[in-house]
PQR file of N, CA, C, O and H, with PARSE charges and radii, in Angstrom:
ATOM      1  N   UNK A   1       0.837  -1.172   0.000 -0.4000 1.5000
ATOM      2  CA  UNK A   1       0.000   0.000   0.000 -0.0000 2.0000
ATOM      3  C   UNK A   1       0.887   1.242   0.000  0.5500 1.7000
ATOM      4  O   UNK A   1       1.526   1.540   1.009 -0.5500 1.4000
ATOM      5  N   UNK A   2       0.937   1.962  -1.102 -0.4000 1.5000
ATOM      6  CA  UNK A   2       1.777   3.152  -1.193 -0.0000 2.0000
ATOM      7  C   UNK A   2       1.255   4.281  -0.299  0.5500 1.7000
ATOM      8  O   UNK A   2       0.052   4.527  -0.201 -0.5500 1.4000
ATOM      9  H   UNK A   2       0.418   1.720  -1.922  0.4000 1.0000
ATOM     10  N   UNK A   3       2.198   4.946   0.340 -0.4000 1.5000
ATOM     11  CA  UNK A   3       1.889   6.137   1.134 -0.0000 2.0000
ATOM     12  C   UNK A   3       2.745   7.267   0.593  0.5500 1.7000
ATOM     13  O   UNK A   3       3.970   7.166   0.541 -0.5500 1.4000
ATOM     14  H   UNK A   3       3.174   4.746   0.261  0.4000 1.0000
ATOM     15  N   UNK A   4       2.085   8.344   0.192 -0.4000 1.5000
ATOM     16  CA  UNK A   4       2.765   9.528  -0.329 -0.0000 2.0000
ATOM     17  C   UNK A   4       2.613  10.630   0.706  0.5500 1.7000
ATOM     18  O   UNK A   4       1.502  10.928   1.144 -0.5500 1.4000
ATOM     19  H   UNK A   4       1.090   8.426   0.234  0.4000 1.0000
ATOM     20  N   UNK A   5       3.728  11.235   1.097 -0.4000 1.5000
ATOM     21  CA  UNK A   5       3.689  12.362   2.026 -0.0000 2.0000
ATOM     22  C   UNK A   5       4.183  13.595   1.297  0.5500 1.7000
ATOM     23  O   UNK A   5       5.233  13.571   0.654 -0.5500 1.4000
ATOM     24  H   UNK A   5       4.630  10.992   0.741  0.4000 1.0000
ATOM     25  N   UNK A   6       3.423  14.668   1.400 -0.4000 1.5000
ATOM     26  CA  UNK A   6       3.820  15.935   0.789 -0.0000 2.0000
ATOM     27  C   UNK A   6       3.824  17.002   1.874  0.5500 1.7000
ATOM     28  O   UNK A   6       2.908  17.074   2.694 -0.5500 1.4000
ATOM     29  H   UNK A   6       2.570  14.688   1.922  0.4000 1.0000
ATOM     30  N   UNK A   7       4.846  17.815   1.871 -0.4000 1.5000
ATOM     31  CA  UNK A   7       4.992  18.875   2.862 -0.0000 2.0000
ATOM     32  C   UNK A   7       4.793  20.208   2.159  0.5500 1.7000
ATOM     33  O   UNK A   7       5.425  20.495   1.142 -0.5500 1.4000
ATOM     34  H   UNK A   7       5.590  17.757   1.206  0.4000 1.0000
ATOM     35  N   UNK A   8       3.899  21.018   2.725 -0.4000 1.5000
ATOM     36  CA  UNK A   8       3.541  22.302   2.124 -0.0000 2.0000
ATOM     37  C   UNK A   8       3.464  23.386   3.188  0.5500 1.7000
ATOM     38  O   UNK A   8       3.215  23.112   4.362 -0.5500 1.4000
ATOM     39  H   UNK A   8       3.387  20.785   3.551  0.4000 1.0000
ATOM     40  N   UNK A   9       3.677  24.595   2.760 -0.4000 1.5000
ATOM     41  CA  UNK A   9       3.375  25.722   3.635 -0.0000 2.0000
ATOM     42  C   UNK A   9       1.856  25.861   3.719  0.5500 1.7000
ATOM     43  O   UNK A   9       1.149  25.625   2.740 -0.5500 1.4000
ATOM     44  H   UNK A   9       3.879  24.818   1.806  0.4000 1.0000
ATOM     45  N   UNK A  10       1.365  26.242   4.887 -0.4000 1.5000
ATOM     46  CA  UNK A  10      -0.078  26.429   5.061 -0.0000 2.0000
ATOM     47  C   UNK A  10      -0.580  27.535   4.153  0.5500 1.7000
ATOM     48  O   UNK A  10       0.167  28.438   3.773 -0.5500 1.4000
ATOM     49  H   UNK A  10       1.940  26.433   5.683  0.4000 1.0000
ATOM     50  N   UNK A  11      -1.866  27.449   3.809 -0.4000 1.5000
ATOM     51  CA  UNK A  11      -2.474  28.548   3.081 -0.0000 2.0000
ATOM     52  C   UNK A  11      -3.270  28.145   1.857  0.5500 1.7000
ATOM     53  O   UNK A  11      -3.978  28.969   1.279 -0.5500 1.4000
ATOM     54  H   UNK A  11      -2.472  26.716   4.117  0.4000 1.0000
ATOM     55  N   UNK A  12      -3.165  26.900   1.458 -0.4000 1.5000
ATOM     56  CA  UNK A  12      -3.931  26.485   0.281 -0.0000 2.0000
ATOM     57  C   UNK A  12      -5.337  26.073   0.685  0.5500 1.7000
ATOM     58  O   UNK A  12      -5.551  25.526   1.766 -0.5500 1.4000
ATOM     59  H   UNK A  12      -2.590  26.230   1.927  0.4000 1.0000
ATOM     60  N   UNK A  13      -6.288  26.341  -0.193 -0.4000 1.5000
ATOM     61  CA  UNK A  13      -7.684  26.040   0.137 -0.0000 2.0000
ATOM     62  C   UNK A  13      -7.994  24.557  -0.059  0.5500 1.7000
ATOM     63  O   UNK A  13      -7.207  23.814  -0.646 -0.5500 1.4000
ATOM     64  H   UNK A  13      -6.115  26.785  -1.071  0.4000 1.0000
ATOM     65  N   UNK A  14      -9.139  24.152   0.439 -0.4000 1.5000
ATOM     66  CA  UNK A  14      -9.555  22.754   0.405 -0.0000 2.0000
ATOM     67  C   UNK A  14      -9.671  22.223  -1.022  0.5500 1.7000
ATOM     68  O   UNK A  14      -9.285  21.084  -1.284 -0.5500 1.4000
ATOM     69  H   UNK A  14      -9.778  24.755   0.916  0.4000 1.0000
ATOM     70  N   UNK A  15     -10.189  23.018  -1.940 -0.4000 1.5000
ATOM     71  CA  UNK A  15     -10.337  22.569  -3.333 -0.0000 2.0000
ATOM     72  C   UNK A  15      -8.969  22.278  -3.967  0.5500 1.7000
ATOM     73  O   UNK A  15      -8.823  21.310  -4.713 -0.5500 1.4000
ATOM     74  H   UNK A  15     -10.503  23.944  -1.727  0.4000 1.0000
ATOM     75  N   UNK A  16      -7.988  23.103  -3.673 -0.4000 1.5000
ATOM     76  CA  UNK A  16      -6.636  22.875  -4.186 -0.0000 2.0000
ATOM     77  C   UNK A  16      -6.070  21.564  -3.646  0.5500 1.7000
ATOM     78  O   UNK A  16      -5.430  20.811  -4.380 -0.5500 1.4000
ATOM     79  H   UNK A  16      -8.107  23.890  -3.067  0.4000 1.0000
ATOM     80  N   UNK A  17      -6.308  21.295  -2.367 -0.4000 1.5000
ATOM     81  CA  UNK A  17      -5.834  20.046  -1.774 -0.0000 2.0000
ATOM     82  C   UNK A  17      -6.561  18.845  -2.379  0.5500 1.7000
ATOM     83  O   UNK A  17      -5.954  17.794  -2.581 -0.5500 1.4000
ATOM     84  H   UNK A  17      -6.828  21.907  -1.771  0.4000 1.0000
ATOM     85  N   UNK A  18      -7.839  18.990  -2.666 -0.4000 1.5000
ATOM     86  CA  UNK A  18      -8.582  17.904  -3.327 -0.0000 2.0000
ATOM     87  C   UNK A  18      -7.970  17.579  -4.689  0.5500 1.7000
ATOM     88  O   UNK A  18      -7.791  16.412  -5.035 -0.5500 1.4000
ATOM     89  H   UNK A  18      -8.332  19.845  -2.502  0.4000 1.0000
ATOM     90  N   UNK A  19      -7.653  18.617  -5.453 -0.4000 1.5000
ATOM     91  CA  UNK A  19      -7.038  18.416  -6.766 -0.0000 2.0000
ATOM     92  C   UNK A  19      -5.677  17.744  -6.630  0.5500 1.7000
ATOM     93  O   UNK A  19      -5.329  16.864  -7.417 -0.5500 1.4000
ATOM     94  H   UNK A  19      -7.799  19.565  -5.171  0.4000 1.0000
ATOM     95  N   UNK A  20      -4.919  18.160  -5.638 -0.4000 1.5000
ATOM     96  CA  UNK A  20      -3.589  17.601  -5.417 -0.0000 2.0000
ATOM     97  C   UNK A  20      -3.662  16.115  -5.096  0.5500 1.7000
ATOM     98  O   UNK A  20      -2.969  15.317  -5.726 -0.5500 1.4000
ATOM     99  H   UNK A  20      -5.201  18.875  -4.999  0.4000 1.0000
ATOM    100  N   UNK A  21      -4.495  15.724  -4.120 -0.4000 1.5000
ATOM    101  CA  UNK A  21      -4.549  14.309  -3.743 -0.0000 2.0000
ATOM    102  C   UNK A  21      -5.128  13.455  -4.865  0.5500 1.7000
ATOM    103  O   UNK A  21      -4.743  12.295  -5.015 -0.5500 1.4000
ATOM    104  H   UNK A  21      -5.058  16.373  -3.608  0.4000 1.0000
ATOM    105  N   UNK A  22      -6.039  14.006  -5.650 -0.4000 1.5000
ATOM    106  CA  UNK A  22      -6.587  13.282  -6.796 -0.0000 2.0000
ATOM    107  C   UNK A  22      -5.490  13.020  -7.831  0.5500 1.7000
ATOM    108  O   UNK A  22      -5.350  11.905  -8.333 -0.5500 1.4000
ATOM    109  H   UNK A  22      -6.351  14.948  -5.528  0.4000 1.0000
ATOM    110  N   UNK A  23      -4.724  14.055  -8.138 -0.4000 1.5000
ATOM    111  CA  UNK A  23      -3.654  13.915  -9.135 -0.0000 2.0000
ATOM    112  C   UNK A  23      -2.559  12.970  -8.645  0.5500 1.7000
ATOM    113  O   UNK A  23      -2.077  12.136  -9.412 -0.5500 1.4000
ATOM    114  H   UNK A  23      -4.838  14.961  -7.730  0.4000 1.0000
ATOM    115  N   UNK A  24      -2.165  13.089  -7.385 -0.4000 1.5000
ATOM    116  CA  UNK A  24      -1.135  12.203  -6.849 -0.0000 2.0000
ATOM    117  C   UNK A  24      -1.604  10.755  -6.846  0.5500 1.7000
ATOM    118  O   UNK A  24      -0.839   9.849  -7.178 -0.5500 1.4000
ATOM    119  H   UNK A  24      -2.557  13.767  -6.763  0.4000 1.0000
ATOM    120  N   UNK A  25      -2.846  10.540  -6.475 -0.4000 1.5000
ATOM    121  CA  UNK A  25      -3.399   9.185  -6.470 -0.0000 2.0000
ATOM    122  C   UNK A  25      -3.382   8.592  -7.870  0.5500 1.7000
ATOM    123  O   UNK A  25      -3.004   7.435  -8.052 -0.5500 1.4000
ATOM    124  H   UNK A  25      -3.467  11.276  -6.205  0.4000 1.0000
ATOM    125  N   UNK A  26      -3.792   9.385  -8.868 -0.4000 1.5000
ATOM    126  CA  UNK A  26      -3.786   8.915 -10.254 -0.0000 2.0000
ATOM    127  C   UNK A  26      -2.381   8.507 -10.699  0.5500 1.7000
ATOM    128  O   UNK A  26      -2.212   7.469 -11.338 -0.5500 1.4000
ATOM    129  H   UNK A  26      -4.100  10.325  -8.721  0.4000 1.0000
ATOM    130  N   UNK A  27      -1.388   9.307 -10.369 -0.4000 1.5000
ATOM    131  CA  UNK A  27      -0.012   9.005 -10.769 -0.0000 2.0000
ATOM    132  C   UNK A  27       0.459   7.706 -10.123  0.5500 1.7000
ATOM    133  O   UNK A  27       1.066   6.864 -10.785 -0.5500 1.4000
ATOM    134  H   UNK A  27      -1.526  10.151  -9.850  0.4000 1.0000
ATOM    135  N   UNK A  28       0.181   7.545  -8.838 -0.4000 1.5000
ATOM    136  CA  UNK A  28       0.615   6.327  -8.147 -0.0000 2.0000
ATOM    137  C   UNK A  28      -0.099   5.103  -8.712  0.5500 1.7000
ATOM    138  O   UNK A  28       0.528   4.069  -8.939 -0.5500 1.4000
ATOM    139  H   UNK A  28      -0.312   8.229  -8.300  0.4000 1.0000
ATOM    140  N   UNK A  29      -1.402   5.214  -8.939 -0.4000 1.5000
ATOM    141  CA  UNK A  29      -2.176   4.095  -9.502 -0.0000 2.0000
ATOM    142  C   UNK A  29      -1.606   3.690 -10.857  0.5500 1.7000
ATOM    143  O   UNK A  29      -1.382   2.505 -11.107 -0.5500 1.4000
ATOM    144  H   UNK A  29      -1.911   6.054  -8.755  0.4000 1.0000
ATOM    145  N   UNK A  30      -1.374   4.656 -11.724 -0.4000 1.5000
ATOM    146  CA  UNK A  30      -0.895   4.362 -13.077 -0.0000 2.0000
ATOM    147  C   UNK A  30       0.556   3.901 -13.107  0.5500 1.7000
ATOM    148  O   UNK A  30       0.922   3.077 -13.945 -0.5500 1.4000
ATOM    149  H   UNK A  30      -1.556   5.618 -11.521  0.4000 1.0000
ATOM    150  N   UNK A  31       1.370   4.408 -12.224 -0.4000 1.5000
ATOM    151  CA  UNK A  31       2.786   4.055 -12.216 -0.0000 2.0000
ATOM    152  C   UNK A  31       3.040   2.707 -11.547  0.5500 1.7000
ATOM    153  O   UNK A  31       3.844   1.910 -12.030 -0.5500 1.4000
ATOM    154  H   UNK A  31       1.072   5.077 -11.543  0.4000 1.0000
ATOM    155  N   UNK A  32       2.358   2.460 -10.445 -0.4000 1.5000
ATOM    156  CA  UNK A  32       2.610   1.240  -9.680 -0.0000 2.0000
ATOM    157  C   UNK A  32       1.603   0.138  -9.939  0.5500 1.7000
ATOM    158  O   UNK A  32       1.728  -0.965  -9.407 -0.5500 1.4000
ATOM    159  H   UNK A  32       1.705   3.108 -10.052  0.4000 1.0000
ATOM    160  N   UNK A  33       0.597   0.438 -10.761 -0.4000 1.5000
ATOM    161  CA  UNK A  33      -0.436  -0.542 -11.101 -0.0000 2.0000
ATOM    162  C   UNK A  33      -1.106  -1.102  -9.838  0.5500 1.7000
ATOM    163  O   UNK A  33      -1.176  -2.312  -9.625 -0.5500 1.4000
ATOM    164  H   UNK A  33       0.496   1.334 -11.193  0.4000 1.0000
ATOM    165  N   UNK A  34      -1.596  -0.165  -9.011 -0.4000 1.5000
ATOM    166  CA  UNK A  34      -2.315  -0.543  -7.785 -0.0000 2.0000
ATOM    167  C   UNK A  34      -3.714   0.065  -7.824  0.5500 1.7000
ATOM    168  O   UNK A  34      -3.999   0.939  -8.643 -0.5500 1.4000
ATOM    169  H   UNK A  34      -1.539   0.818  -9.184  0.4000 1.0000
ATOM    170  N   UNK A  35      -4.569  -0.399  -6.944 -0.4000 1.5000
ATOM    171  CA  UNK A  35      -5.924   0.129  -6.855 -0.0000 2.0000
ATOM    172  C   UNK A  35      -5.907   1.469  -6.116  0.5500 1.7000
ATOM    173  O   UNK A  35      -5.105   1.659  -5.201 -0.5500 1.4000
ATOM    174  H   UNK A  35      -4.337  -1.109  -6.278  0.4000 1.0000
ATOM    175  N   UNK A  36      -6.788   2.403  -6.507 -0.4000 1.5000
ATOM    176  CA  UNK A  36      -6.835   3.705  -5.833 -0.0000 2.0000
ATOM    177  C   UNK A  36      -7.041   3.591  -4.315  0.5500 1.7000
ATOM    178  O   UNK A  36      -6.498   4.387  -3.550 -0.5500 1.4000
ATOM    179  H   UNK A  36      -7.439   2.249  -7.250  0.4000 1.0000
ATOM    180  N   UNK A  37      -7.818   2.609  -3.894 -0.4000 1.5000
ATOM    181  CA  UNK A  37      -8.085   2.477  -2.461 -0.0000 2.0000
ATOM    182  C   UNK A  37      -6.857   2.010  -1.675  0.5500 1.7000
ATOM    183  O   UNK A  37      -6.877   2.004  -0.444 -0.5500 1.4000
ATOM    184  H   UNK A  37      -8.259   1.961  -4.515  0.4000 1.0000
ATOM    185  N   UNK A  38      -5.818   1.629  -2.360 -0.4000 1.5000
ATOM    186  CA  UNK A  38      -4.571   1.250  -1.698 -0.0000 2.0000
ATOM    187  C   UNK A  38      -3.652   2.448  -1.467  0.5500 1.7000
ATOM    188  O   UNK A  38      -2.673   2.344  -0.728 -0.5500 1.4000
ATOM    189  H   UNK A  38      -5.802   1.634  -3.360  0.4000 1.0000
ATOM    190  N   UNK A  39      -3.957   3.573  -2.089 -0.4000 1.5000
ATOM    191  CA  UNK A  39      -3.072   4.743  -2.047 -0.0000 2.0000
ATOM    192  C   UNK A  39      -3.503   5.688  -0.926  0.5500 1.7000
ATOM    193  O   UNK A  39      -4.663   6.092  -0.842 -0.5500 1.4000
ATOM    194  H   UNK A  39      -4.752   3.657  -2.690  0.4000 1.0000
ATOM    195  N   UNK A  40      -2.545   6.026  -0.073 -0.4000 1.5000
ATOM    196  CA  UNK A  40      -2.768   7.007   0.990 -0.0000 2.0000
ATOM    197  C   UNK A  40      -1.901   8.223   0.701  0.5500 1.7000
ATOM    198  O   UNK A  40      -0.720   8.089   0.382 -0.5500 1.4000
ATOM    199  H   UNK A  40      -1.603   5.698  -0.141  0.4000 1.0000
ATOM    200  N   UNK A  41      -2.490   9.408   0.813 -0.4000 1.5000
ATOM    201  CA  UNK A  41      -1.740  10.655   0.662 -0.0000 2.0000
ATOM    202  C   UNK A  41      -1.850  11.416   1.977  0.5500 1.7000
ATOM    203  O   UNK A  41      -2.950  11.655   2.477 -0.5500 1.4000
ATOM    204  H   UNK A  41      -3.450   9.517   1.071  0.4000 1.0000
ATOM    205  N   UNK A  42      -0.707  11.792   2.527 -0.4000 1.5000
ATOM    206  CA  UNK A  42      -0.645  12.575   3.754 -0.0000 2.0000
ATOM    207  C   UNK A  42      -0.131  13.967   3.415  0.5500 1.7000
ATOM    208  O   UNK A  42       0.880  14.112   2.728 -0.5500 1.4000
ATOM    209  H   UNK A  42       0.186  11.598   2.121  0.4000 1.0000
ATOM    210  N   UNK A  43      -0.824  14.983   3.896 -0.4000 1.5000
ATOM    211  CA  UNK A  43      -0.392  16.367   3.684 -0.0000 2.0000
ATOM    212  C   UNK A  43       0.069  16.920   5.021  0.5500 1.7000
ATOM    213  O   UNK A  43      -0.717  17.033   5.962 -0.5500 1.4000
ATOM    214  H   UNK A  43      -1.645  14.865   4.455  0.4000 1.0000
ATOM    215  N   UNK A  44       1.346  17.263   5.100 -0.4000 1.5000
ATOM    216  CA  UNK A  44       1.890  17.950   6.270 -0.0000 2.0000
ATOM    217  C   UNK A  44       1.971  19.422   5.930  0.5500 1.7000
ATOM    218  O   UNK A  44       2.625  19.807   4.961 -0.5500 1.4000
ATOM    219  H   UNK A  44       1.984  17.171   4.335  0.4000 1.0000
ATOM    220  N   UNK A  45       1.307  20.248   6.724 -0.4000 1.5000
ATOM    221  CA  UNK A  45       1.324  21.693   6.489 -0.0000 2.0000
ATOM    222  C   UNK A  45       2.109  22.396   7.588  0.5500 1.7000
ATOM    223  O   UNK A  45       2.026  22.045   8.765 -0.5500 1.4000
ATOM    224  H   UNK A  45       0.775  19.936   7.512  0.4000 1.0000
ATOM    225  N   UNK A  46       2.862  23.387   7.173 -0.4000 1.5000
ATOM    226  CA  UNK A  46       3.702  24.124   8.099 -0.0000 2.0000
ATOM    227  C   UNK A  46       3.399  25.609   8.023  0.5500 1.7000
ATOM    228  O   UNK A  46       3.172  26.154   6.943 -0.5500 1.4000
ATOM    229  H   UNK A  46       2.930  23.672   6.217  0.4000 1.0000
ATOM    230  N   UNK A  47       3.397  26.256   9.176 -0.4000 1.5000
ATOM    231  CA  UNK A  47       3.327  27.714   9.191 -0.0000 2.0000
ATOM    232  C   UNK A  47       4.603  28.242   8.559  0.5500 1.7000
ATOM    233  O   UNK A  47       5.678  27.670   8.742 -0.5500 1.4000
ATOM    234  H   UNK A  47       3.581  25.813  10.053  0.4000 1.0000
ATOM    235  N   UNK A  48       4.484  29.325   7.820 -0.4000 1.5000
ATOM    236  CA  UNK A  48       5.644  29.890   7.134 -0.0000 2.0000
ATOM    237  C   UNK A  48       6.699  30.376   8.121  0.5500 1.7000
ATOM    238  O   UNK A  48       7.874  30.490   7.772 -0.5500 1.4000
ATOM    239  H   UNK A  48       3.610  29.789   7.671  0.4000 1.0000
ATOM    240  N   UNK A  49       6.286  30.659   9.340 -0.4000 1.5000
ATOM    241  CA  UNK A  49       7.250  31.084  10.359 -0.0000 2.0000
ATOM    242  C   UNK A  49       8.067  29.905  10.894  0.5500 1.7000
ATOM    243  O   UNK A  49       9.046  30.107  11.612 -0.5500 1.4000
ATOM    244  H   UNK A  49       5.332  30.566   9.623  0.4000 1.0000
ATOM    245  N   UNK A  50       7.674  28.690  10.554 -0.4000 1.5000
ATOM    246  CA  UNK A  50       8.387  27.488  10.998 -0.0000 2.0000
ATOM    247  C   UNK A  50       9.135  26.800   9.863  0.5500 1.7000
ATOM    248  O   UNK A  50       9.473  25.621   9.969 -0.5500 1.4000
ATOM    249  H   UNK A  50       6.878  28.526   9.971  0.4000 1.0000
ATOM    250  N   UNK A  51       9.393  27.521   8.787 -0.4000 1.5000
ATOM    251  CA  UNK A  51      10.045  26.969   7.608 -0.0000 2.0000
ATOM    252  C   UNK A  51      11.048  28.014   7.119  0.5500 1.7000
ATOM    253  O   UNK A  51      10.727  29.198   7.022 -0.5500 1.4000
ATOM    254  H   UNK A  51       9.119  28.479   8.702  0.4000 1.0000
ATOM    255  N   UNK A  52      12.251  27.568   6.817 -0.4000 1.5000
ATOM    256  CA  UNK A  52      13.234  28.531   6.323 -0.0000 2.0000
ATOM    257  C   UNK A  52      14.008  27.946   5.155  0.5500 1.7000
ATOM    258  O   UNK A  52      14.130  26.729   5.011 -0.5500 1.4000
ATOM    259  H   UNK A  52      12.512  26.606   6.896  0.4000 1.0000
ATOM    260  N   UNK A  53      14.523  28.833   4.332 -0.4000 1.5000
ATOM    261  CA  UNK A  53      15.411  28.489   3.235 -0.0000 2.0000
ATOM    262  C   UNK A  53      16.522  29.527   3.227  0.5500 1.7000
ATOM    263  O   UNK A  53      16.266  30.722   3.372 -0.5500 1.4000
ATOM    264  H   UNK A  53      14.424  29.822   4.449  0.4000 1.0000
ATOM    265  N   UNK A  54      17.732  29.074   3.061 -0.4000 1.5000
ATOM    266  CA  UNK A  54      18.892  29.964   3.008 -0.0000 2.0000
ATOM    267  C   UNK A  54      18.998  30.836   4.251  0.5500 1.7000
ATOM    268  O   UNK A  54      19.411  31.993   4.171 -0.5500 1.4000
ATOM    269  H   UNK A  54      17.939  28.103   2.943  0.4000 1.0000
ATOM    270  N   UNK A  55      18.621  30.277   5.407 -0.4000 1.5000
ATOM    271  CA  UNK A  55      18.754  30.985   6.668 -0.0000 2.0000
ATOM    272  C   UNK A  55      17.731  32.070   6.936  0.5500 1.7000
ATOM    273  O   UNK A  55      17.906  32.887   7.840 -0.5500 1.4000
ATOM    274  H   UNK A  55      18.284  29.338   5.472  0.4000 1.0000
ATOM    275  N   UNK A  56      16.664  32.080   6.152 -0.4000 1.5000
ATOM    276  CA  UNK A  56      15.644  33.121   6.335 -0.0000 2.0000
ATOM    277  C   UNK A  56      14.265  32.467   6.402  0.5500 1.7000
ATOM    278  O   UNK A  56      13.918  31.634   5.565 -0.5500 1.4000
ATOM    279  H   UNK A  56      16.522  31.416   5.417  0.4000 1.0000
ATOM    280  N   UNK A  57      13.490  32.856   7.409 -0.4000 1.5000
ATOM    281  CA  UNK A  57      12.141  32.319   7.538 -0.0000 2.0000
ATOM    282  C   UNK A  57      11.304  32.691   6.325  0.5500 1.7000
ATOM    283  O   UNK A  57      11.410  33.801   5.804 -0.5500 1.4000
ATOM    284  H   UNK A  57      13.772  33.533   8.089  0.4000 1.0000
ATOM    285  N   UNK A  58      10.478  31.767   5.882 -0.4000 1.5000
ATOM    286  CA  UNK A  58       9.623  32.031   4.724 -0.0000 2.0000
ATOM    287  C   UNK A  58       8.640  33.155   5.007  0.5500 1.7000
ATOM    288  O   UNK A  58       8.283  33.901   4.095 -0.5500 1.4000
ATOM    289  H   UNK A  58      10.392  30.865   6.305  0.4000 1.0000
ATOM    290  N   UNK A  59       8.195  33.292   6.246 -0.4000 1.5000
ATOM    291  CA  UNK A  59       7.285  34.387   6.574 -0.0000 2.0000
ATOM    292  C   UNK A  59       7.952  35.741   6.347  0.5500 1.7000
ATOM    293  O   UNK A  59       7.285  36.699   5.955 -0.5500 1.4000
ATOM    294  H   UNK A  59       8.484  32.686   6.987  0.4000 1.0000
ATOM    295  N   UNK A  60       9.265  35.830   6.590 -0.4000 1.5000
ATOM    296  CA  UNK A  60      10.003  37.076   6.351 -0.0000 2.0000
ATOM    297  C   UNK A  60      10.382  37.224   4.890  0.5500 1.7000
ATOM    298  O   UNK A  60      10.305  38.315   4.325 -0.5500 1.4000
ATOM    299  H   UNK A  60       9.806  35.052   6.909  0.4000 1.0000
ATOM    300  N   UNK A  61      10.784  36.143   4.296 -0.4000 1.5000
ATOM    301  CA  UNK A  61      11.308  36.184   2.925 -0.0000 2.0000
ATOM    302  C   UNK A  61      10.229  36.379   1.876  0.5500 1.7000
ATOM    303  O   UNK A  61      10.415  37.131   0.920 -0.5500 1.4000
ATOM    304  H   UNK A  61      10.847  35.257   4.755  0.4000 1.0000
ATOM    305  N   UNK A  62       9.083  35.694   2.056 -0.4000 1.5000
ATOM    306  CA  UNK A  62       8.068  35.679   1.017 -0.0000 2.0000
ATOM    307  C   UNK A  62       6.739  36.304   1.414  0.5500 1.7000
ATOM    308  O   UNK A  62       5.951  36.670   0.542 -0.5500 1.4000
ATOM    309  H   UNK A  62       8.932  35.083   2.834  0.4000 1.0000
ATOM    310  N   UNK A  63       6.476  36.433   2.689 -0.4000 1.5000
ATOM    311  CA  UNK A  63       5.174  36.936   3.113 -0.0000 2.0000
ATOM    312  C   UNK A  63       4.127  35.835   3.114  0.5500 1.7000
ATOM    313  O   UNK A  63       4.455  34.660   2.950 -0.5500 1.4000
ATOM    314  H   UNK A  63       7.117  36.136   3.397  0.4000 1.0000
ATOM    315  N   UNK A  64       2.894  36.206   3.294 -0.4000 1.5000
ATOM    316  CA  UNK A  64       1.800  35.243   3.444 -0.0000 2.0000
ATOM    317  C   UNK A  64       1.409  34.534   2.158  0.5500 1.7000
ATOM    318  O   UNK A  64       0.963  33.388   2.204 -0.5500 1.4000
ATOM    319  H   UNK A  64       2.628  37.160   3.427  0.4000 1.0000
ATOM    320  N   UNK A  65       1.563  35.183   1.016 -0.4000 1.5000
ATOM    321  CA  UNK A  65       0.988  34.628  -0.205 -0.0000 2.0000
ATOM    322  C   UNK A  65       1.886  33.730  -1.022  0.5500 1.7000
ATOM    323  O   UNK A  65       1.411  33.091  -1.960 -0.5500 1.4000
ATOM    324  H   UNK A  65       1.925  36.114   0.979  0.4000 1.0000
ATOM    325  N   UNK A  66       3.161  33.657  -0.705 -0.4000 1.5000
ATOM    326  CA  UNK A  66       4.089  32.908  -1.552 -0.0000 2.0000
ATOM    327  C   UNK A  66       3.684  31.448  -1.649  0.5500 1.7000
ATOM    328  O   UNK A  66       3.364  30.812  -0.645 -0.5500 1.4000
ATOM    329  H   UNK A  66       3.547  34.177   0.057  0.4000 1.0000
ATOM    330  N   UNK A  67       3.701  30.929  -2.856 -0.4000 1.5000
ATOM    331  CA  UNK A  67       3.351  29.535  -3.096 -0.0000 2.0000
ATOM    332  C   UNK A  67       1.915  29.340  -3.521  0.5500 1.7000
ATOM    333  O   UNK A  67       1.544  28.264  -3.991 -0.5500 1.4000
ATOM    334  H   UNK A  67       3.961  31.445  -3.672  0.4000 1.0000
ATOM    335  N   UNK A  68       1.109  30.362  -3.363 -0.4000 1.5000
ATOM    336  CA  UNK A  68      -0.281  30.271  -3.803 -0.0000 2.0000
ATOM    337  C   UNK A  68      -0.361  30.732  -5.250  0.5500 1.7000
ATOM    338  O   UNK A  68       0.402  31.594  -5.687 -0.5500 1.4000
ATOM    339  H   UNK A  68       1.411  31.236  -2.982  0.4000 1.0000
ATOM    340  N   UNK A  69      -1.284  30.152  -5.974 -0.4000 1.5000
ATOM    341  CA  UNK A  69      -1.433  30.513  -7.379 -0.0000 2.0000
ATOM    342  C   UNK A  69      -1.739  32.003  -7.499  0.5500 1.7000
ATOM    343  O   UNK A  69      -2.580  32.538  -6.776 -0.5500 1.4000
ATOM    344  H   UNK A  69      -1.904  29.452  -5.619  0.4000 1.0000
ATOM    345  N   UNK A  70      -1.048  32.655  -8.414 -0.4000 1.5000
ATOM    346  CA  UNK A  70      -1.263  34.080  -8.642 -0.0000 2.0000
ATOM    347  C   UNK A  70      -0.384  34.966  -7.804  0.5500 1.7000
ATOM    348  O   UNK A  70      -0.480  36.189  -7.909 -0.5500 1.4000
ATOM    349  H   UNK A  70      -0.365  32.221  -9.001  0.4000 1.0000
ATOM    350  N   UNK A  71       0.486  34.392  -6.961 -0.4000 1.5000
ATOM    351  CA  UNK A  71       1.399  35.226  -6.173 -0.0000 2.0000
ATOM    352  C   UNK A  71       2.815  34.968  -6.644  0.5500 1.7000
ATOM    353  O   UNK A  71       3.079  33.993  -7.347 -0.5500 1.4000
ATOM    354  H   UNK A  71       0.564  33.399  -6.876  0.4000 1.0000
ATOM    355  N   UNK A  72       3.708  35.830  -6.259 -0.4000 1.5000
ATOM    356  CA  UNK A  72       5.106  35.666  -6.674 -0.0000 2.0000
ATOM    357  C   UNK A  72       5.932  35.027  -5.598  0.5500 1.7000
ATOM    358  O   UNK A  72       7.131  34.816  -5.783 -0.5500 1.4000
ATOM    359  H   UNK A  72       3.493  36.622  -5.687  0.4000 1.0000
TER
END
C-alpha cells in the first residue's frame, strides 16, 4: 500500500488540496499498477514562520501569499 507524504506551507484552500490528492493518487495508480483504495496521501502543512530556506524564515522572505497561485 503506497503512502505519499507531501509537505507544504499552510495557506492552500480545500479545493486545491482535493485536486492535489486526486492527481497524486492517479499518478501512483498508473505508475505502480495498484488500486486507488490502496493509495494514501498525507499532507503535512507548516506555518511559514516554521520553515526557512537559506537561513531566512519564509514568513520574512516571502510573506503570506508565496506559493499560492497568482502570487510571486
